[in-house]
PDB file of N, H, CA, C and O in Angstrom:
ATOM      1  N   UNK A   1      79.921 100.536  58.815  1.00  0.00           N
ATOM      2  CA  UNK A   1      78.537 100.212  58.470  1.00  0.00           C
ATOM      3  C   UNK A   1      77.810  99.513  59.587  1.00  0.00           C
ATOM      4  O   UNK A   1      76.586  99.405  59.511  1.00  0.00           O
ATOM      5  N   UNK A   2      78.486  99.017  60.646  1.00  0.00           N
ATOM      6  H   UNK A   2      79.480  99.105  60.708  1.00  0.00           H
ATOM      7  CA  UNK A   2      77.710  98.372  61.703  1.00  0.00           C
ATOM      8  C   UNK A   2      76.830  99.374  62.494  1.00  0.00           C
ATOM      9  O   UNK A   2      75.895  98.972  63.186  1.00  0.00           O
ATOM     10  N   UNK A   3      77.138 100.654  62.380  1.00  0.00           N
ATOM     11  H   UNK A   3      77.897 100.981  61.818  1.00  0.00           H
ATOM     12  CA  UNK A   3      76.301 101.685  63.090  1.00  0.00           C
ATOM     13  C   UNK A   3      74.936 101.871  62.380  1.00  0.00           C
ATOM     14  O   UNK A   3      74.002 102.413  62.969  1.00  0.00           O
ATOM     15  N   UNK A   4      74.832 101.424  61.132  1.00  0.00           N
ATOM     16  H   UNK A   4      75.592 100.983  60.653  1.00  0.00           H
ATOM     17  CA  UNK A   4      73.635 101.734  60.346  1.00  0.00           C
ATOM     18  C   UNK A   4      72.519 100.739  60.731  1.00  0.00           C
ATOM     19  O   UNK A   4      72.776  99.645  61.232  1.00  0.00           O
ATOM     20  N   UNK A   5      71.307 101.160  60.482  1.00  0.00           N
ATOM     21  H   UNK A   5      71.098 102.049  60.075  1.00  0.00           H
ATOM     22  CA  UNK A   5      70.186 100.299  60.780  1.00  0.00           C
ATOM     23  C   UNK A   5      70.111  99.149  59.713  1.00  0.00           C
ATOM     24  O   UNK A   5      70.051  99.439  58.518  1.00  0.00           O
ATOM     25  N   UNK A   6      70.115  97.922  60.115  1.00  0.00           N
ATOM     26  H   UNK A   6      70.164  97.686  61.085  1.00  0.00           H
ATOM     27  CA  UNK A   6      70.217  96.806  59.164  1.00  0.00           C
ATOM     28  C   UNK A   6      68.968  96.612  58.275  1.00  0.00           C
ATOM     29  O   UNK A   6      69.017  95.987  57.216  1.00  0.00           O
ATOM     30  N   UNK A   7      67.831  97.190  58.772  1.00  0.00           N
ATOM     31  H   UNK A   7      67.791  97.697  59.632  1.00  0.00           H
ATOM     32  CA  UNK A   7      66.536  96.907  58.024  1.00  0.00           C
ATOM     33  C   UNK A   7      66.631  97.294  56.573  1.00  0.00           C
ATOM     34  O   UNK A   7      66.300  96.451  55.740  1.00  0.00           O
ATOM     35  N   UNK A   8      67.048  98.481  56.181  1.00  0.00           N
ATOM     36  H   UNK A   8      67.317  99.166  56.858  1.00  0.00           H
ATOM     37  CA  UNK A   8      67.019  98.843  54.735  1.00  0.00           C
ATOM     38  C   UNK A   8      68.084  98.067  53.978  1.00  0.00           C
ATOM     39  O   UNK A   8      67.905  97.798  52.790  1.00  0.00           O
ATOM     40  N   UNK A   9      69.173  97.702  54.615  1.00  0.00           N
ATOM     41  H   UNK A   9      69.319  97.921  55.580  1.00  0.00           H
ATOM     42  CA  UNK A   9      70.241  96.969  53.890  1.00  0.00           C
ATOM     43  C   UNK A   9      69.804  95.543  53.676  1.00  0.00           C
ATOM     44  O   UNK A   9      70.198  94.921  52.689  1.00  0.00           O
ATOM     45  N   UNK A  10      69.023  95.022  54.547  1.00  0.00           N
ATOM     46  H   UNK A  10      68.702  95.527  55.349  1.00  0.00           H
ATOM     47  CA  UNK A  10      68.490  93.685  54.354  1.00  0.00           C
ATOM     48  C   UNK A  10      67.552  93.621  53.184  1.00  0.00           C
ATOM     49  O   UNK A  10      67.598  92.682  52.389  1.00  0.00           O
ATOM     50  N   UNK A  11      66.673  94.643  53.070  1.00  0.00           N
ATOM     51  H   UNK A  11      66.635  95.406  53.717  1.00  0.00           H
ATOM     52  CA  UNK A  11      65.771  94.658  51.926  1.00  0.00           C
ATOM     53  C   UNK A  11      66.475  94.856  50.611  1.00  0.00           C
ATOM     54  O   UNK A  11      66.086  94.274  49.599  1.00  0.00           O
ATOM     55  N   UNK A  12      67.490  95.658  50.615  1.00  0.00           N
ATOM     56  H   UNK A  12      67.806  96.131  51.437  1.00  0.00           H
ATOM     57  CA  UNK A  12      68.357  95.791  49.402  1.00  0.00           C
ATOM     58  C   UNK A  12      69.003  94.504  49.079  1.00  0.00           C
ATOM     59  O   UNK A  12      69.069  94.144  47.904  1.00  0.00           O
ATOM     60  N   UNK A  13      69.489  93.779  50.043  1.00  0.00           N
ATOM     61  H   UNK A  13      69.435  94.072  50.998  1.00  0.00           H
ATOM     62  CA  UNK A  13      70.113  92.476  49.740  1.00  0.00           C
ATOM     63  C   UNK A  13      69.072  91.484  49.210  1.00  0.00           C
ATOM     64  O   UNK A  13      69.350  90.737  48.271  1.00  0.00           O
ATOM     65  N   UNK A  14      67.893  91.476  49.799  1.00  0.00           N
ATOM     66  H   UNK A  14      67.668  92.083  50.562  1.00  0.00           H
ATOM     67  CA  UNK A  14      66.833  90.547  49.306  1.00  0.00           C
ATOM     68  C   UNK A  14      66.474  90.893  47.871  1.00  0.00           C
ATOM     69  O   UNK A  14      66.427  89.999  47.027  1.00  0.00           O
ATOM     70  N   UNK A  15      66.217  92.164  47.565  1.00  0.00           N
ATOM     71  H   UNK A  15      66.255  92.890  48.251  1.00  0.00           H
ATOM     72  CA  UNK A  15      65.853  92.543  46.242  1.00  0.00           C
ATOM     73  C   UNK A  15      66.916  92.284  45.191  1.00  0.00           C
ATOM     74  O   UNK A  15      66.628  91.895  44.058  1.00  0.00           O
ATOM     75  N   UNK A  16      68.168  92.516  45.612  1.00  0.00           N
ATOM     76  H   UNK A  16      68.401  92.831  46.532  1.00  0.00           H
ATOM     77  CA  UNK A  16      69.211  92.244  44.639  1.00  0.00           C
ATOM     78  C   UNK A  16      69.355  90.752  44.332  1.00  0.00           C
ATOM     79  O   UNK A  16      69.633  90.373  43.194  1.00  0.00           O
ATOM     80  N   UNK A  17      69.158  89.875  45.387  1.00  0.00           N
ATOM     81  H   UNK A  17      68.932  90.183  46.312  1.00  0.00           H
ATOM     82  CA  UNK A  17      69.193  88.458  45.108  1.00  0.00           C
ATOM     83  C   UNK A  17      67.955  88.050  44.286  1.00  0.00           C
ATOM     84  O   UNK A  17      68.066  87.191  43.412  1.00  0.00           O
ATOM     85  N   UNK A  18      66.809  88.633  44.542  1.00  0.00           N
ATOM     86  H   UNK A  18      66.719  89.331  45.252  1.00  0.00           H
ATOM     87  CA  UNK A  18      65.655  88.329  43.655  1.00  0.00           C
ATOM     88  C   UNK A  18      65.963  88.701  42.263  1.00  0.00           C
ATOM     89  O   UNK A  18      65.643  87.932  41.356  1.00  0.00           O
ATOM     90  N   UNK A  19      66.565  89.828  42.017  1.00  0.00           N
ATOM     91  H   UNK A  19      66.824  90.453  42.754  1.00  0.00           H
ATOM     92  CA  UNK A  19      66.943  90.239  40.656  1.00  0.00           C
ATOM     93  C   UNK A  19      67.838  89.245  40.036  1.00  0.00           C
ATOM     94  O   UNK A  19      67.589  88.843  38.899  1.00  0.00           O
ATOM     95  N   UNK A  20      68.927  88.789  40.737  1.00  0.00           N
ATOM     96  H   UNK A  20      69.129  89.116  41.660  1.00  0.00           H
ATOM     97  CA  UNK A  20      69.867  87.851  40.211  1.00  0.00           C
ATOM     98  C   UNK A  20      69.313  86.501  39.980  1.00  0.00           C
ATOM     99  O   UNK A  20      69.688  85.858  39.000  1.00  0.00           O
ATOM    100  N   UNK A  21      68.411  86.006  40.847  1.00  0.00           N
ATOM    101  H   UNK A  21      68.106  86.529  41.644  1.00  0.00           H
ATOM    102  CA  UNK A  21      67.932  84.664  40.822  1.00  0.00           C
ATOM    103  C   UNK A  21      66.648  84.413  40.067  1.00  0.00           C
ATOM    104  O   UNK A  21      66.342  83.278  39.702  1.00  0.00           O
ATOM    105  N   UNK A  22      65.874  85.506  39.828  1.00  0.00           N
ATOM    106  H   UNK A  22      66.123  86.428  40.125  1.00  0.00           H
ATOM    107  CA  UNK A  22      64.607  85.327  39.253  1.00  0.00           C
ATOM    108  C   UNK A  22      64.479  86.063  37.870  1.00  0.00           C
ATOM    109  O   UNK A  22      63.981  85.486  36.903  1.00  0.00           O
ATOM    110  N   UNK A  23      64.915  87.279  37.809  1.00  0.00           N
ATOM    111  H   UNK A  23      65.319  87.748  38.595  1.00  0.00           H
ATOM    112  CA  UNK A  23      64.680  88.075  36.616  1.00  0.00           C
ATOM    113  C   UNK A  23      65.744  87.823  35.574  1.00  0.00           C
ATOM    114  O   UNK A  23      65.434  87.581  34.408  1.00  0.00           O
ATOM    115  N   UNK A  24      66.974  87.878  35.980  1.00  0.00           N
ATOM    116  H   UNK A  24      67.226  88.074  36.927  1.00  0.00           H
ATOM    117  CA  UNK A  24      68.063  87.750  34.974  1.00  0.00           C
ATOM    118  C   UNK A  24      68.126  86.398  34.322  1.00  0.00           C
ATOM    119  O   UNK A  24      68.338  86.367  33.110  1.00  0.00           O
ATOM    120  N   UNK A  25      67.964  85.266  34.992  1.00  0.00           N
ATOM    121  H   UNK A  25      67.791  85.291  35.976  1.00  0.00           H
ATOM    122  CA  UNK A  25      68.031  83.999  34.286  1.00  0.00           C
ATOM    123  C   UNK A  25      66.896  83.875  33.272  1.00  0.00           C
ATOM    124  O   UNK A  25      67.115  83.245  32.238  1.00  0.00           O
ATOM    125  N   UNK A  26      65.716  84.420  33.486  1.00  0.00           N
ATOM    126  H   UNK A  26      65.538  84.931  34.326  1.00  0.00           H
ATOM    127  CA  UNK A  26      64.653  84.422  32.541  1.00  0.00           C
ATOM    128  C   UNK A  26      65.072  85.199  31.259  1.00  0.00           C
ATOM    129  O   UNK A  26      64.833  84.753  30.137  1.00  0.00           O
ATOM    130  N   UNK A  27      65.690  86.348  31.469  1.00  0.00           N
ATOM    131  H   UNK A  27      65.884  86.710  32.380  1.00  0.00           H
ATOM    132  CA  UNK A  27      66.178  87.118  30.342  1.00  0.00           C
ATOM    133  C   UNK A  27      67.249  86.388  29.553  1.00  0.00           C
ATOM    134  O   UNK A  27      67.238  86.402  28.322  1.00  0.00           O
ATOM    135  N   UNK A  28      68.177  85.749  30.261  1.00  0.00           N
ATOM    136  H   UNK A  28      68.186  85.738  31.261  1.00  0.00           H
ATOM    137  CA  UNK A  28      69.300  85.032  29.605  1.00  0.00           C
ATOM    138  C   UNK A  28      68.758  83.834  28.840  1.00  0.00           C
ATOM    139  O   UNK A  28      69.166  83.588  27.705  1.00  0.00           O
ATOM    140  N   UNK A  29      67.841  83.085  29.453  1.00  0.00           N
ATOM    141  H   UNK A  29      67.510  83.285  30.376  1.00  0.00           H
ATOM    142  CA  UNK A  29      67.362  81.926  28.803  1.00  0.00           C
ATOM    143  C   UNK A  29      66.481  82.166  27.564  1.00  0.00           C
ATOM    144  O   UNK A  29      66.284  81.269  26.744  1.00  0.00           O
ATOM    145  N   UNK A  30      65.971  83.361  27.452  1.00  0.00           N
ATOM    146  H   UNK A  30      66.131  84.090  28.118  1.00  0.00           H
ATOM    147  CA  UNK A  30      65.132  83.667  26.290  1.00  0.00           C
ATOM    148  C   UNK A  30      66.074  84.178  25.156  1.00  0.00           C
ATOM    149  O   UNK A  30      65.554  84.477  24.080  1.00  0.00           O
ATOM    150  N   UNK A  31      67.330  84.293  25.308  1.00  0.00           N
ATOM    151  H   UNK A  31      67.752  84.050  26.181  1.00  0.00           H
ATOM    152  CA  UNK A  31      68.219  84.739  24.282  1.00  0.00           C
ATOM    153  C   UNK A  31      68.337  83.588  23.282  1.00  0.00           C
ATOM    154  O   UNK A  31      68.520  82.427  23.649  1.00  0.00           O
ATOM    155  N   UNK A  32      68.224  83.960  21.993  1.00  0.00           N
ATOM    156  H   UNK A  32      68.076  84.902  21.695  1.00  0.00           H
ATOM    157  CA  UNK A  32      68.262  82.960  20.896  1.00  0.00           C
ATOM    158  C   UNK A  32      69.599  83.031  20.267  1.00  0.00           C
ATOM    159  O   UNK A  32      70.032  84.122  19.895  1.00  0.00           O
ATOM    160  N   UNK A  33      70.306  81.907  20.119  1.00  0.00           N
ATOM    161  H   UNK A  33      69.955  81.021  20.422  1.00  0.00           H
ATOM    162  CA  UNK A  33      71.545  81.884  19.510  1.00  0.00           C
ATOM    163  C   UNK A  33      71.407  82.091  17.976  1.00  0.00           C
ATOM    164  O   UNK A  33      70.496  81.518  17.377  1.00  0.00           O
ATOM    165  N   UNK A  34      72.265  82.874  17.342  1.00  0.00           N
ATOM    166  H   UNK A  34      73.004  83.339  17.828  1.00  0.00           H
ATOM    167  CA  UNK A  34      72.161  83.084  15.886  1.00  0.00           C
ATOM    168  C   UNK A  34      72.506  81.824  15.072  1.00  0.00           C
ATOM    169  O   UNK A  34      71.994  81.633  13.969  1.00  0.00           O
ATOM    170  N   UNK A  35      73.365  80.983  15.620  1.00  0.00           N
ATOM    171  H   UNK A  35      73.781  81.138  16.516  1.00  0.00           H
ATOM    172  CA  UNK A  35      73.754  79.765  14.944  1.00  0.00           C
ATOM    173  C   UNK A  35      73.502  78.657  15.877  1.00  0.00           C
ATOM    174  O   UNK A  35      74.173  78.577  16.906  1.00  0.00           O
ATOM    175  N   UNK A  36      72.538  77.749  15.587  1.00  0.00           N
ATOM    176  H   UNK A  36      71.993  77.814  14.751  1.00  0.00           H
ATOM    177  CA  UNK A  36      72.307  76.568  16.407  1.00  0.00           C
ATOM    178  C   UNK A  36      73.424  75.630  16.254  1.00  0.00           C
ATOM    179  O   UNK A  36      73.881  75.440  15.127  1.00  0.00           O
ATOM    180  N   UNK A  37      73.935  74.991  17.331  1.00  0.00           N
ATOM    181  H   UNK A  37      73.563  75.145  18.246  1.00  0.00           H
ATOM    182  CA  UNK A  37      75.028  74.056  17.183  1.00  0.00           C
ATOM    183  C   UNK A  37      74.570  72.743  16.532  1.00  0.00           C
ATOM    184  O   UNK A  37      73.516  72.195  16.856  1.00  0.00           O
ATOM    185  N   UNK A  38      75.357  72.290  15.652  1.00  0.00           N
ATOM    186  H   UNK A  38      76.213  72.735  15.388  1.00  0.00           H
ATOM    187  CA  UNK A  38      75.003  71.041  14.955  1.00  0.00           C
ATOM    188  C   UNK A  38      75.760  69.899  15.581  1.00  0.00           C
ATOM    189  O   UNK A  38      76.924  70.064  15.944  1.00  0.00           O
ATOM    190  N   UNK A  39      75.110  68.693  15.726  1.00  0.00           N
ATOM    191  H   UNK A  39      74.164  68.559  15.430  1.00  0.00           H
ATOM    192  CA  UNK A  39      75.825  67.569  16.356  1.00  0.00           C
ATOM    193  C   UNK A  39      76.946  67.088  15.494  1.00  0.00           C
ATOM    194  O   UNK A  39      76.871  67.019  14.268  1.00  0.00           O
ATOM    195  N   UNK A  40      78.009  66.752  16.220  1.00  0.00           N
ATOM    196  H   UNK A  40      78.070  66.807  17.216  1.00  0.00           H
ATOM    197  CA  UNK A  40      79.237  66.263  15.580  1.00  0.00           C
ATOM    198  C   UNK A  40      79.038  64.765  15.289  1.00  0.00           C
ATOM    199  O   UNK A  40      78.066  64.154  15.734  1.00  0.00           O
ATOM    200  N   UNK A  41      79.981  64.195  14.534  1.00  0.00           N
ATOM    201  H   UNK A  41      80.770  64.691  14.173  1.00  0.00           H
ATOM    202  CA  UNK A  41      79.960  62.819  14.236  1.00  0.00           C
ATOM    203  C   UNK A  41      80.307  62.105  15.525  1.00  0.00           C
ATOM    204  O   UNK A  41      81.352  62.358  16.125  1.00  0.00           O
ATOM    205  N   UNK A  42      79.425  61.211  15.950  1.00  0.00           N
ATOM    206  H   UNK A  42      78.576  61.006  15.463  1.00  0.00           H
ATOM    207  CA  UNK A  42      79.712  60.572  17.222  1.00  0.00           C
ATOM    208  C   UNK A  42      80.469  59.220  17.084  1.00  0.00           C
ATOM    209  O   UNK A  42      80.808  58.594  18.088  1.00  0.00           O
ATOM    210  N   UNK A  43      80.723  58.792  15.860  1.00  0.00           N
ATOM    211  H   UNK A  43      80.448  59.301  15.044  1.00  0.00           H
ATOM    212  CA  UNK A  43      81.486  57.624  15.702  1.00  0.00           C
ATOM    213  C   UNK A  43      82.982  57.864  15.851  1.00  0.00           C
ATOM    214  O   UNK A  43      83.501  58.837  15.303  1.00  0.00           O
ATOM    215  N   UNK A  44      83.679  57.013  16.569  1.00  0.00           N
ATOM    216  H   UNK A  44      83.258  56.222  17.014  1.00  0.00           H
ATOM    217  CA  UNK A  44      85.098  57.236  16.745  1.00  0.00           C
ATOM    218  C   UNK A  44      85.822  56.676  15.554  1.00  0.00           C
ATOM    219  O   UNK A  44      85.434  55.628  15.037  1.00  0.00           O
ATOM    220  N   UNK A  45      86.871  57.346  15.096  1.00  0.00           N
ATOM    221  H   UNK A  45      87.186  58.197  15.515  1.00  0.00           H
ATOM    222  CA  UNK A  45      87.607  56.838  13.964  1.00  0.00           C
ATOM    223  C   UNK A  45      88.384  55.566  14.396  1.00  0.00           C
ATOM    224  O   UNK A  45      88.851  55.464  15.531  1.00  0.00           O
ATOM    225  N   UNK A  46      88.505  54.601  13.451  1.00  0.00           N
ATOM    226  H   UNK A  46      88.125  54.684  12.530  1.00  0.00           H
ATOM    227  CA  UNK A  46      89.232  53.377  13.767  1.00  0.00           C
ATOM    228  C   UNK A  46      90.689  53.676  13.760  1.00  0.00           C
ATOM    229  O   UNK A  46      91.201  54.322  12.845  1.00  0.00           O
ATOM    230  N   UNK A  47      91.342  53.224  14.744  1.00  0.00           N
ATOM    231  H   UNK A  47      90.926  52.699  15.487  1.00  0.00           H
ATOM    232  CA  UNK A  47      92.748  53.442  14.880  1.00  0.00           C
ATOM    233  C   UNK A  47      93.547  52.237  14.340  1.00  0.00           C
ATOM    234  O   UNK A  47      93.210  51.079  14.588  1.00  0.00           O
ATOM    235  N   UNK A  48      94.577  52.548  13.622  1.00  0.00           N
ATOM    236  H   UNK A  48      94.850  53.488  13.420  1.00  0.00           H
ATOM    237  CA  UNK A  48      95.434  51.488  13.075  1.00  0.00           C
ATOM    238  C   UNK A  48      96.421  51.037  14.115  1.00  0.00           C
ATOM    239  O   UNK A  48      96.868  51.856  14.919  1.00  0.00           O
ATOM    240  N   UNK A  49      96.783  49.774  14.139  1.00  0.00           N
ATOM    241  H   UNK A  49      96.420  49.109  13.486  1.00  0.00           H
ATOM    242  CA  UNK A  49      97.833  49.269  15.036  1.00  0.00           C
ATOM    243  C   UNK A  49      99.170  49.797  14.578  1.00  0.00           C
ATOM    244  O   UNK A  49      99.436  49.870  13.378  1.00  0.00           O
ATOM    245  N   UNK A  50     100.012  50.165  15.518  1.00  0.00           N
ATOM    246  H   UNK A  50      99.797  50.105  16.493  1.00  0.00           H
ATOM    247  CA  UNK A  50     101.298  50.681  15.175  1.00  0.00           C
ATOM    248  C   UNK A  50     102.250  49.473  14.869  1.00  0.00           C
ATOM    249  O   UNK A  50     102.245  48.443  15.544  1.00  0.00           O
ATOM    250  N   UNK A  51     103.017  49.677  13.854  1.00  0.00           N
ATOM    251  H   UNK A  51     103.021  50.514  13.306  1.00  0.00           H
ATOM    252  CA  UNK A  51     104.005  48.690  13.465  1.00  0.00           C
ATOM    253  C   UNK A  51     105.339  49.102  14.099  1.00  0.00           C
ATOM    254  O   UNK A  51     105.951  50.113  13.755  1.00  0.00           O
ATOM    255  N   UNK A  52     105.753  48.235  15.064  1.00  0.00           N
ATOM    256  H   UNK A  52     105.256  47.414  15.343  1.00  0.00           H
ATOM    257  CA  UNK A  52     106.994  48.484  15.763  1.00  0.00           C
ATOM    258  C   UNK A  52     108.157  47.749  15.154  1.00  0.00           C
ATOM    259  O   UNK A  52     108.279  46.556  15.432  1.00  0.00           O
ATOM    260  N   UNK A  53     109.017  48.324  14.359  1.00  0.00           N
ATOM    261  H   UNK A  53     108.917  49.293  14.133  1.00  0.00           H
ATOM    262  CA  UNK A  53     109.990  47.531  13.670  1.00  0.00           C
ATOM    263  C   UNK A  53     111.063  46.890  14.606  1.00  0.00           C
ATOM    264  O   UNK A  53     111.744  45.949  14.197  1.00  0.00           O
ATOM    265  N   UNK A  54     111.210  47.386  15.827  1.00  0.00           N
ATOM    266  H   UNK A  54     110.657  48.150  16.159  1.00  0.00           H
ATOM    267  CA  UNK A  54     112.265  46.873  16.719  1.00  0.00           C
ATOM    268  C   UNK A  54     111.674  45.849  17.678  1.00  0.00           C
ATOM    269  O   UNK A  54     112.419  45.306  18.494  1.00  0.00           O
ATOM    270  N   UNK A  55     110.370  45.552  17.627  1.00  0.00           N
ATOM    271  H   UNK A  55     109.765  45.993  16.964  1.00  0.00           H
ATOM    272  CA  UNK A  55     109.794  44.584  18.518  1.00  0.00           C
ATOM    273  C   UNK A  55     109.745  43.236  17.935  1.00  0.00           C
ATOM    274  O   UNK A  55     109.277  42.300  18.583  1.00  0.00           O
TER     275      UNK A  55
END
């Protein structure tokens, strides 16, 4: 490939990066999830102290 003219390959590279960085993220971010995640309980459960019979 070094024998080829780099001008058309550079344009192909630029357009492919434009596709990946501009068009595709917009399409992915407009995707709506069927089930919205619900927040979980943020309170930590109280832990009981261990009873060590040999201590």
